[in-house]
TORTORDO-862218 format. One record per atom (N, C-alpha, C): x, y, z. Coordinates in pm, whole numbers, plus 50000, padded with zeros to 5 digits. Layout:
BEGIN
XYZ/...
//
This chain:
BEGIN
700670446682252/700470435282316/699760423282266/699740412982330/699520399882240/698010395482371/696860391982266/695920393582322/695390377482277/694680370082387/694170354382365/692640353782287/692150364782345/690620366682297/690510376482156/691230384082156/691300394082022/692590395881950/692460394881816/693510397881744/693420409281679/693860418981688/693610435181667/694170436681491/695200430081471/695950432981330/695130422881280/694600411581300/693890403881223/692460411481173/691750417381268/690690425081238/690900437381135/692120443181168/692270455881053/692630446880955/693350440280937/693380431880808/692190427980740/691480421680803/690080417280713/689290428380682/689240441280775/688320452680725/688930458080597/690310459080583/691020460280456/690360455880375/690770442480385/690280432280289/689020436280214/687930435680334/686450436980301/685950453680192/686860458780205/686750474980134/687260471080025/688440465880040/688850462479859/688230452679811/687480442579871/686600430879808/685300441979751/684600454479850/683650459079772/684050468379672/684830472479676/684930482079543/685540475579418/686160464179427/686470455479348/685270450779260/684150448079380/682800444279289/682230450179217/682170464679280/681220474679165/682170480079069/683310479079096/683920481878921/683940469878863/684400459478932/683990443978811/682380445978739/681070451678808/680080454378771/679800465078676/680580470378654/680270485878582/681130478078441/682740471778466/683270465478345/681910453578283/681320451678375/680380435878310/679210444078234/678810451278303/677310461678221/678140472078133/679040476578142/679380487378085/678750499078106/678280497578241/677280514178286/677670518278424/678130529578434/678570535478558/677420538278637/676290537278580/674760540578650/673740533978619/673610522478697/672850511178668/671510510178730/671290517878772/670380520278883/670130531778938/669080535179063/668620550279071/670020552579189/670040540379248/670850540779408/672290547479343/672710544379201/673760549179152/674420564179133/673160567279065/673080584479088/671850585379002/671130589479136/669570591079096/669090599278992/669980614678973/669450622478857/669530616878762/670930610678676/671720607678612/670880597178550/670260588078638/669620578178609/668170577378563/667210590178625/665730598578593/666230601578461/666990613578412/667280614878285/667530607178174/668160599378213/668490585478116/667740580578102/666640576978194/665120567178153/664450574978067/664360589578111/663430597578033/663740594277879/665250595077890/665490597777754/665450587377649/665450576177702/665510558277658/663970557977621/663100562877707/661730561677667/661190571977536/662000579977549/661840587777437/662310582977322/663500577577291/664170566877227/663030559977176/662330548677260/661550541877208/660130546577142/659760557177200/658720565277112/659150568477005/660310573177000/660650580176850/661180567576755/661500557576800/661530547376737/660120540176697/659520538376751/658120532976709/657330541976605/657720555876632/657520567676531/657890567776377/659280561376380/660160562276283/659320547276206/659080537776288/658260524476221/656780530376165/655950539576233/654700545176162/654830551376013/655780561476050/656620570375906/656460561975783/657340548875833/657730538275717/656360533275660/655110530975761/654210527175717/653370537275613/653230548775671/652800562975576/653510562775439/654840562075448/655380564175332/655320550675235/655130538575280/654320531175216/653190531275142/652260539075215/651020538775169/650990551375058/652050561775095/651910572974983/652670566974860/653800557074858/654640553174769/653200544874665/652510537174728/651100530774657/650630538274580/649960549274652/649260556574605/649660563174490/650890569274488/651580578774366/652140573674276/652350558274297/652880547774168/650990545774095/650530547874163/648740545974132/648220555674005/648590570374107/648360576274012/649370584673886/650490577973909/651140578573800/650810570973683/650300554573691/649860549673603/648590552473535/647480562773622/646540565673593/646410575573466/647570585073513/647760595773445/648010593573296/649140586273297/649540575973186/648270573173089/647450564573175/646120562073107/645260574273039/645260584573145/644470598573076/645050603572979/646270601272980/646790605372856/646600604472718/646320587572758/646060579072582/644880582472579/643900582472681/642400583072681/642090596072576/642920609272606/643040620672572/642980618272405/644080613472404/644880612072255/643750602172185/643080592972231/641920586572177/640950594772140/640310603772204/639140611472175/639870619372097/641050627972110/641230634771976/641420628371826/641660613871843/641760609971732/640280609071672/639380607571743/638220604871725/637230614271652/637980622771643/637710637071598/638250638071422/639080629471433/639410630471286/638410624071188/638590633471050/637200624470951/637430611270883/636470606270908/636530592670853/637060580270935/637420586771043/637990572771145/636610563071179/637220550271234/636390540171282/635880543771433/634950551871482/634840556571628/634600542071722/633810533871653/633600521371703/635130511871773/635540512371707/637150505571730/637930514571852/637330528771818/638480535671914/637590533872073/636250533072055/635230534372166/635790516872261/636070509172157/636830497772224/638120500072322/638840505672247/640140510372303/640040518172433/638800526872451/638290535372544/637950527372657/637610517172638/636410511572736/637980499272795/638850502172743/639830492372773/641070498072871/640790513072816/641530521972924/640840521673020/639450528273041/638780527973163/639040514573244/638940504073192/638790492173270/640500492973341/641280495273294/642560494973345/642720500173447/642230514573428/642310525773533/641610522573628/640200515973618/639470514673753/640480502073792/641210488573743/641350482273823/642910487973899/643850497473821/644790500973869/644840507174036/643340517674042/642760520674155/642500513274230/642040500374206/641450490974304/642710485574359/643710479674295/645020476374331/646120484474422/645630495174414/646730506474510/646340505174632/646230495674722/646220489674850/647350488774927/647780496575030/648650490575126/648450493975277/648790485975323/648640477375487/647190482475533/646110478975405/644710477775417/644040490475406/644960502175317/644190513575321/644340514975170/643670518375103/643270521774936/642660542374929/643690548974903/643320561774884/642750565774736/642790557974658/642580560074495/640780553674465/640590546674554/639180541374552/638290537574658/637480547574683/636980546974813/635530547574849/634800546574959/633530545374939/633210555775093/632760569175066/632780576875158/631440574475215/630530561975185/629400559275293/629850550875386/631180544875380/631870536975463/632180546375621/631650541275757/631610547875852/632900548875884/633180535975881/634500530475983/635920529875847/635940526975735/637030526175681/637380539675587/636320548175570/636450561375502/637000574175572/637780583875580/638670592775630/638760604575509/638010610475481/638450622075394/639530628275371/640420632375501/641680632175536/642490622175665/643580616675597/644440608175661/645550614175737/645260611875872/646500622775960/647510611175982/648450613775998/649830606276017/650520611676100/651390602276240/652300613176337/653630615576242/654040625176248/655350633076202/656390634976306/655850638476444/657160645976519/656260641776668/657530640276773/657280638776898/658050646376955/657580652477102/658440661377183/657990662777304/658470668677393/658050671377521/657930688677557/656800695077617/656890705377654/657900710677772/657330721577799/658340727277900/657760720678061/656360716178028/655970708278178/656520690678185/657370688178069/657050676578055/656410664377991/655120673777951/653960665877903/654810662177750/653900651777703/654370643077538/653290653877437/653650661677338/653150668277211/653490657677076/652410659177023/652630648976904/652310660776793/652990658676690/652630667676550/652350658876447/651250662276398/650710655776233/650420661276121/650650652876018/651150659875872/649560652675819/648540654875748/647570653775681/647710647975534/647090640475477/647040639475334/645630634075310/644920651875224/643470648875149/643120639375069/642800625275143/642270615275056/641010620574960/640440628875021/639260633574925/639380640374789/640680642474807/641460654774671/642160647574614/642370634174649/643300624674527/642870613274493/641150609474554/640330598474513/639920598974390/640350586974289/639930585974201/638750581074140/638090572674228/636820566974233/636540565674394/634990572574361/633960570974511/633100561574521/633030552574564/631750544974532/630470545174632/630670554974731/629480558574807/629430578174755/629390581574579/629390594674597/627430595574559/627250602874607/625700607974593/625830613374443/626370621974375/626400628074217/625220634574219/625180645874354/624600653174323/625120666974283/624500674174175/625030682874101/624400696574140/625270708374173/624810723374202/624830728974062/624060732774015/623370740873930/624330752773927/625030763373798/625430774073818/624700784673849/625450797173899/624610807673972/624760816873867/623570826773873/624360841273869/624980850473906/625170861273836/626130870773942/624610878173983/624800882474153/623670885074177/623990896974306/623700911274299/623780919074421/622240926174476/622460922474622/621180926974728/621580933674808/620510943574844/620490955174925/620790947975066/621100955575138/621570953375289/620540953475351/619150962875369/618370959075410/616860960675338/615490956075399/614740954875321/613820969775313/613040971575214/612050982175172/610810981875222/610660990175312/609390992275419/608851001275400/607341001475381/606171013075365/606701013975220/605941032375202/606191038375077/607631047675082/608231047374952/609531054474940/608601069674896/609571084274921/608871096174885/609661101974781/609461099774672/609771108274545/608821118174488/607901124774586/607061131174558/608061147474534/609001145374588/609831159374591/611361157174498/612321166174541/613711164674479/614231152174494/613961139874533/614351129274532/614921124474408/616201117874423/616961109774320/617801100274335/617651088174296/618091076274325/618861073174154/620241068074156/620591066074016/621601051874071/621521040073984/622121027073992/622841026473844/624411029373852/625271025673773/625551013573744/625001007073637/625050991973646/626280989373552/627600977873569/628260975073506/628060960673481/627950953373371/627310938573345/628570933973311/628880920673323/630050914573309/631160923673237/631490931073325/632790942173291/632690952573190/631430955573146/630610961073038/630750979073117/630910988673043/630741002673018/629431002573147/629501015373228/628501015773334/627281021173273/625871014373287/624691022873231/623861024473338/623261038173325/622591043173454/620881038373463/620151036373560/619301035773559/618901044873688/617871050373652/617251064573766/616001064073823/615901064073919/614291068373989/613951081274028/613531084173978/612991103274036/611501102474003/611031113574053/609591118374004/609441113773841/610141118673770/609761118773628/609911103373585/610531091173621/610141080273569/609721072473632/608971075773735/607991068973821/606611072773810/606371083973756/605391093373706/604391079673664/604441073473540/603661063873466/603191052173556/604061050873676/603861037773752/603841035673866/603881049473915/603411049774092/602081053374097/601121054674187/600061056474202/600161067674320/601451070374386/601411076974471/602821077774468/603371089874406/604751095974436/605351095074559/604451103474643/604861102574806/605111090774859/604581082274834/604741067774882/604951053774771/605981055574693/606111045174599/606481028474697/606011019974605/606461007374692/607351001374616/607670990474714/609050983074661/608480974074497/607540974074473/606990966474379/606830975274241/606370990574319/606280997174205/607661001574155/608941000874234/610171005974233/610670996274119/610770982674160/611160969574074/610470971773964/609190981073914/608580974573778/609310986573724/609570998473800/610111010673738/611621007873662/611980999173745/613720991973684/613910987473598/612780975273634/613100967173494/612230975073345/611310984573388/611130991173244/612430999173195/613251000173266/614451009473196/615401000573137/615600987673238/615900978573202/615810974773071/614250971673019/614220966772887/614350976772795/614170989072804/614430999072727/616021001372693/616800998472744/618390994572720/619000984472655/619030988072536/619940975272428/621090964372533/621700974772604/623110969172694/622550963772778/621510965172861/620950953672962/619790948872936/619100947272846/617780939472820/618060924672846/618700919972777/618680907072780/619750901072888/620080908872946/621240902073053/621160904173188/619970914773224/619690919173378/618450919373403/618330918673535/616690920473570/616600923473736/616000929673766/615810934373895/614620927573975/614180924074111/613770919674198/613530919874317/612430915374410/612240913374528/612750901374611/613610900474698/613490884774744/612410883374841/612670871474874/611320869275018/611770876675168/612450882775154/612770893675296/612480906875216/611680908975111/611770925175057/612910931875043/613600926075029/615330933074967/615330930574835/615740946374758/616060946074627/617220941374580/616930936074477/618010925674420/618320929374289/619520927074228/619780928974075/620520919774028/619950912173925/620760898373899/620620896773758/621950888073700/622150887773560/621320877873514/620980874473393/619910865173351/620840850173338/622030854273262/623010842673255/623750838673404/623940824173390/624980819573470/626090818773440/627210813773564/628490804973539/629580816873577/630520811773591/631620821073648/632130829973596/631580829173470/632080844373371/631130856473428/630290853873512/628930865473508/629710872373617/629530885473581/629840893073689/629210908573674/628840914573844/627930923073856/628320938073901/628470948773879/628700957973988/627600969273994/627220972674108/626230984274126/627010994474199/626901008874097/627041021074220/625851027874229/625061026074335/623891032674388/624311048274432/623631058374346/623971072674386/622451078974457/622581083374558/621221090474599/621721103474609/620641116074554/620761128674596/619631138874652/619441146174658/618121152674703/617701159174638/618331163274489/617861170774401/617541165374237/616761164374189/616631156874015/617331167673925/617811178573959/618161185973862/619711184573892/620381188573786/621971188673812/622721198273909/621651208273981/622371217574110/623171225774047/624151234574125/625161244674084/626181239274108/627161235673983/628091231573951/628871244674009/629831241074118/630881249174173/632211250974093/632191242573987/633421244673880/633261255973782/634061266873755/633961273373650/634621266973534/633691270573413/634411263373287/634751244973265/633661239873332/633191226673363/633601219773223/632971220973138/633231215372980/634071221772879/635141228972923/636411234172869/636101239672740/634521250572728/634301253672633/634971264172557/635611269672720/636331282872727/637691282172746/638351266572661/639601264672695/640151262472838/641181266972895/641931263772996/641371275073077/640581284373040/640261288673126/640171288273275/640271294573407/640251286173549/640521276673565/641471267673484/642231252073515/643451258673518/644181248573585/646001250173575/646451238173479/647281238873365/647441225773328/649071225473347/649691220073418/651031216573434/651771202073392/652831201973365/653451189673380/654161185473226/654181172573217/654171167873069/653471177972980/653481182372906/652701189372801/652761185272666/653441172572624/654091173872503/652871168872449/651661161672451/650471164372369/649331165972448/649461172872579/648131174272639/647641187272609/646521189072638/645681203772570/644211202672555/643721210272484/642281212772491/642271207272338/641081200172297/641091191172188/639671196072137/639501195972033/637791202971949/637531193971869/638181178771878/637541165671761/636961158471848/636681162371991/636101146972057/636011153672178/634631151472212/633881158772307/632301149172387/632531149172521/631261142372526/629671150872537/629891158472530/628761170972512/629891185072472/629181193572396/630021207972359/630561203172235/631681208172249/632681211672130/633931205872161/634611208672321/635801209772369/635581197472506/637041189772482/637741179572598/638901185672616/639501180072717/640811177572743/641661169272727/642611168172621/643591153672617/644631152472676/645041143172762/646061139772829/646931130972755/648221134972674/649151126772643/650401131972661/651481123472700/652551125372740/653621116872690/654811119572726/656381116172657/656851108572784/657541118172887/658331111472989/657551115673106/656531120873130/656131124173276/654371123973262/653871130573400/652441132273376/651841145373347/651021145573339/650201159273297/649061159373408/649071175873465/648201177073604/647481191373575/645961182673567/644671195773585/644101194173713/644181210473716/643421214073846/642571224673872/641621225173969/641141237173965/640541237774147/641151252574188/640191253774315/639321257274337/638231250774445/636751258074453/636331259574599/635651271274610/635011275274706/634341261274786/634651256474929/633411246874956/633231252175115/632391242075181/631991242975279/632271232375386/633271235175463/633801222075572/632741212375606/632841199175618/631811189375632/630801188075534/630881199175457/629531192975352/630171183975262/629221174475239/629311166475087/628931168074951/629891165874893/629231171274727/629561153874646/628891161274536/628871150274411/629811150074320/631091144674305/631761146874200/631591139274126/631661144073960/631121134873837/631871140373715/632341132273627/633561136673515/633121123373399/633441128673293/633471115173207/634731113273123/635021104773132/636281099073093/636331089272945/637171091472867/637131082072756/638531079172732/638771066472676/640351063772626/639991052572500/640911053772430/641311040772295/642061029672346/642481031772496/643201019572520/644991021872502/645341013872524/647041012072512/648041013472654/649141008272686/649811008672746/650961012072734/651711019872847/651601024372955/650661035772976/649401036673045/648571046773109/648211048173233/648291060073329/647681059573446/646851072373429/645781070473512/644741081073537/644381082773687/644881096073734/644401096773902/643671111273913/642351105473989/641401118474006/641851122674171/641811134574263/642041135174353/641061145974378/640941145274546/639671153974592/640461159474704/641351174874753/642041178174831/643041168074855/643921161374726/644871155474762/644811138574787/643451138974823/642891120674834/642681115174709/642781104674671/642511096174568/641221090674539/640581097874447/639281086674453/638481079274337/639791082474214/640251071574129/641501070874075/641671057674060/642761053973961/642991040173861/643361047373760/643251037873663/644641034773602/644781020973549/646151019773516/645841009773376/646501015273260/646341003673157/645011000573094/644201010073105/642791007673084/642301004772959/641580992272906/641280988772784/640401001072718/640131002172590/639241010872504/637961010872591/637621023572579/636081024372653/635471039872597/634411038672562/633801054072528/633781065572647/633421073572620/633141082372724/632181077272865/632731076072964/632481069073071/631841075473181/630561075673248/630701084673369/630861080073528/631521087173578/632511084173685/631851088973788/631171086773898/630761097774014/631261092474155/631371100874228/631641097674356/631181109974457/630911102174616/630741116274718/631781117474794/632241131074799/633451136874832/632921146574964/633641146675043/633301158475204/634661167475162/634061178475183/635201190575187/635651191675342/637331194875337/637381193675518/637811210275543/637851220475436/638111235975472/637301241175359/637411253675332/636581262975269/636851265075132/638311257775100/638851254174987/639451242774979/638821240374825/639311225774782/640011220974649/640791216174609/641511212974481/640931205274425/640471203174318/640211193074259/641621188474160/642201177374118/642731175574039/642881164073961/643231161273839/643461151873750/644951149573717/645311135973712/646991134873703/647061121673601/647601123873480/647651115273379/648771113973306/648761099673267/650091095573159/649461087473064/649951087672954/649211079972824/650731080572703/651391071972711/652581073572618/651971068772493/651231058872446/650641057272298/649561063872232/648541069072332/647551075972315/647121083572392/646001088672430/645281098872497/644371093372625/644231104172720/642681100472809/642101113272753/640591113272744/639961125672699/638961127072817/638881137772870/638191142373024/637401153672978/636021151473029/635141161372968/633671159673054/633171175073099/632051176473167/632181169473320/632971178273378/633291179173517/632701185073590/631941181673710/630961188173773/631371182673934/631081194374016/630901195674180/629451200474208/628771194774246/627541196674334/627351193574483/626491202174546/626121197374642/625371185774685/625401175874762/624691161974731/623981159774877/622881167374882/621771160075030/621801146774970/621641139375093/621391122975092/620021124075052/619841111174957/618401108374922/618001092974987/617081089274910/616811073774974/617931067374925/618691058875018/619271044674945/618671035574923/617601028574950/616751022974886/617411002474950/617921008175053/618750995375111/619910994575094/620881001875004/622000998974967/623071010975006/623291004675173/624461016475244/623501026075272/624291036475349/623691046875381/624551060375314/625351062175259/626251068775209/625791078175099/626461088575025/625691091874876/625661082974760/627001078174810/627541067974715/627811052474759/627141038774685/627261028374743/627941017674629/628881011974655/629050999674565/629190986274617/628490979074528/628390966274561/628640954574439/629450943374451/629540936174341/628920922674370/628770913874255/628550900874278/629110892374162/629210878674181/630040868974083/629290860174068/629050850473985/628510840473940/629160826873981/628830814573968/629710805273987/629050793473911/630390785673840/629940771773773/629490762473814/628620752473741/628260740773845/629020732873846/628830726373975/629760718774044/629000703674070/629780692474066/629220681174095/630200675574263/629180672374334/629850672674460/630090654774495/630930654274593/631240639474670/631880628574543/631880630374437/632690620574339/633970620474380/634460609574299/635660609974267/636510618874137/637500618874101/637940627074013/637550620873874/637590609173854/636780600473747/635520594973752/634800594173846/633800591173835/633020600173875/633010615473900/632060625373930/631520628773778/630160631873806/629630632573642/629930650273607/630500650173485/630610665973487/629470670573416/629360687373476/627960693073451/628000694973273/628780702973213/628960701673075/628550688973024/629140681172987/628900667872934/628030658472969/627880658673139/626200652873181/627110637473211/628420636273192/628960620373201/630300618673311/630400608173329/631800607973392/632960601173339/634410604673346/635160597473276/635330583073291/635110576073409/635220560773368/633930559473355/632790567373269/631810558473213/631490564973078/632160576873024/632240581972885/632080569772769/631280573872675/631370567672567/631200577472443/632000575072317/631760582272207/630620580972099/629910570572147/628870561272045/627940571772020/627730577271878/626670584171868/626840598171885/627730603471946/628290619571982/628940627471819/628510636971831/629040645371721/630400648971733/631250657571719/632400665971701/632160675071825/631160683871857/631360691471948/631370684772050/630650675072051/630340666072210/632070658072258/632300656872159/633580646572167/634850656672199/634530669572166/635630681372210/635370682872324/634060686872428/633890687672511/634300676372646/634480664472557/635150655272659/636490655372675/637120660372543/638620661172545/638810673872665/637940684672643/637960692072763/638370688172924/636890679172911/636850668773019/638370662273097/638660655772977/639700648373025/641050656673088/641050666573042/642180676973023/642260682873161/640910683773212/640780691673367/640930678973461/640560663473429/640780653073481/642380648673485/643190654673389/644730652573397/645310661373490/644810674773503/645530684173573/645020680473699/643750677073709/643520671373863/644460659873944/644270653373859/645260638273879/646910644773914/647200655073845/648740658873830/649110667873946/647990673774001/647650680574132/647870676474232/646900659374256/647270650674353/648150643774354/648880640674229/650620636474261/651440645774292/651380660774282/651990668374336/651710664374519/650680667674577/650540666174682/651040653574765/650960640374653/651440632074728/653170630774751/653390641074630/654810640674584/655590648474738/654720658474781/655520665974854/655290656575021/654310650175022/653870640475131/655180632075157/655250627875027/657050618675026/658020626375075/657930635775012/659330642375068/659340646475216/658160649675305/658070656275370/658520641175472/658070631375450/658110618475515/659420612575554/659960613075423/661380612275405/662090618875490/662090633075475/662980638675575/662530640375690/661280637775742/661170631575902/661850620575964/661830606975844/662250600075898/664070601175910/664330609175806/665930613475863/666400616676007/665520629575987/665760634876146/665230628476245/664860621476249/664190607776394/665040599376393/666020593276288/666960585576302/668230593976319/668560605676295/669420612676384/669300615476501/667960621976546/667440620776664/667580608976760/667520598976721/667640586876816/669010583276833/670080584476745/671380586376760/671790595676851/671550609476876/671600620876931/671550616377072/670090611177108/669870605077237/670280598777270/671080587177221/672050577377242/673330578777301/673550587277226/675080597577252/674780601577413/673270610577433/673350614877558/673100609377684/672360595177639/672180585477709/673750576777784/674590577877685/676070569377718/676840581577787/676700596277773/677490606277816/676950601877968/675870600578015/675250599478145/675060588178213/675330577278145/675390563578236/676640552578225/677380555078089/678050547178020/679410545678139/680170537378174/681470532978234/682420537478123/683580543978172/684990543678087/685660530978107/685630522778022/685890508278025/687620507278076/688260515077970/689690514078005/689870520078137/689130529978201/689660534178356/689060527178447/688060518778409/687760506878499/688400493678491/689030489978359/689850478778375/691150482078476/691710492178455/692600497278499/692730494378692/691540498678693/691180502178838/690880487178920/690310480678825/690180461278854/691820457878886/692300459378824/693560456078817/694480462178935/694410473278972/694850480079110/694210474879204/692730471779205/692250466179318/692240451079370/692550441979214/693390428079274/694390429979355/695160437179279/696520440179350/696390443979491/695550451879535/694870455979662/694130440279753/694150432679685/693240421779754/694220411079753/695260413079693/696250404179711/697180405579844/697280417579833/698380424579962/697410421680088/696110424280060/695280424080199/695350404980217/694790398380171/695050385880198/696450380580258/697540383880240/698940384880281/698930391480415/698320403080455/698210407180547/697630403880679/696360396280616/695590387280678/696280376280715/696690370480629/697520358980683/699080356180772/699530371680752/700580377280858/699750376281016/698660387681008/698230388181150/697630375481215/697180366681152/696880354181193/697900343181230/699200345581192/700260335081219/700950341581339/700850354481364/701700358581517/700870354181597/699210348281640/698570343981710/698600331381741/699460323181637/699770309181645/701510305881711/701850317281714/703280317381785/702890317281919/702380325681982/701640326882087/700960312782160/700440306882064/699590296482109/700650283982170/701510285382091/702520271782079/703080271682241/703120286782306/703690281682475/702700274082549/702090271582509/700600264482584/700880249082566/701600245182466/701800234082430/702250223582517/
//
């Protein structure tokens, strides 16, 4: 049916044309922008993910630039250290030359001064991006940081929050000069062993109380200091209430009487009333080991071992294992005539005796051991299978007393010694096991035997750089040292000081080298990560140009057909209108 008011065919053709034009506009936009998701309206989920990844990429790019600045600072500092290291090696050579007889030290001092100036200039010039790690001022609250942190990583946690990782460069450890150094020197310290608790009131030594301190000074064999009624009789006014001062006096009397301890040890009380032992010498080589043994009897007590000194040979003992050179010896003993020698070839020798004990009772195990040294060698003492002493490759030592507090777990206990010594022997003598009621610990622990040790420390100079820190031994810094008027020993000490500085600068260079490797690796990783993120964004939002171009051609054809259809529909109405002319 034909209508004067409505052309249905034209309307249909027009609707088709509009749809084709809309799709053609969308596809043309994808082709022109290269994206199939340009806004949240296109695909909200993909757009949100791509936007987050794009933001991360911007952060990673900025982080990569930051790493570049860090790499520049590290390179500058590393190059400066390398140059200074060469100058230090030249300085050491000049000092060694100064030790030669007949050399003109005045001329060498001129060369030394030139090297010092060059090292200072190198450190001052090692500046990158406003940072100088080789020449610092620790008193500058704004410019100085003992540790420099730089961002090295960026990530998001499970909740979507941003997390940064940082790497650190210890500027305080690589600085060559510190203009704000206080140059305070901490003196060397002695080795010291202090009691855990204070001595309060009087200590009763009127009965069978006995306290023994076995002192090993700087690794030497132990020496005994004994406190009992006998050693305190001439010092204490009242043996039933011996004061702390009287105990210290008695200890120092025994120390003074022992040539091995007289010049190296002292006892005293600190401000809190704690008993202490201290070396008279100072330095890192000082060491002190104190074994405190307390018992309730001043006499040896009943020795539970039979034939403890081997005067009856191996009676009551069993000797098994490698017996190549093990057995009773009559030419070497601590006391008496005999001892047991352990000498092996392919295995170990084992000496044992079972004794009657009271479960839960504490006993003192004591024996004397000697060896001329040599390797390989091992010595093991066990109480009912539990090791109480293990030695390996021990150097030469005279007969040395070893004492331990042990506890019985049954009515019978086996004491055993297992030894191996290929080049020589272990000699064992005077073994004793006695009941040990606990005596006064004098602040050193609470058990029958307590061991404590202490070590000294070397003098240190605080806050200075590697080259301007004052050395405690020479009294000067490398930056200002001079050989004018010095003798050979003093110059030799300067050589050692420069050697130490070379080692520290080398260590600093190693740290910077490790930082360079870290930065380079992280930069490469960030570059790869940025490219990976870019591919991820492309997968989510990029358009397939080949496909979209084909769609454009197809839609353009559809557009032409729709226009022709609209033209035909409009032409039919023109025919109807001609009837009214």
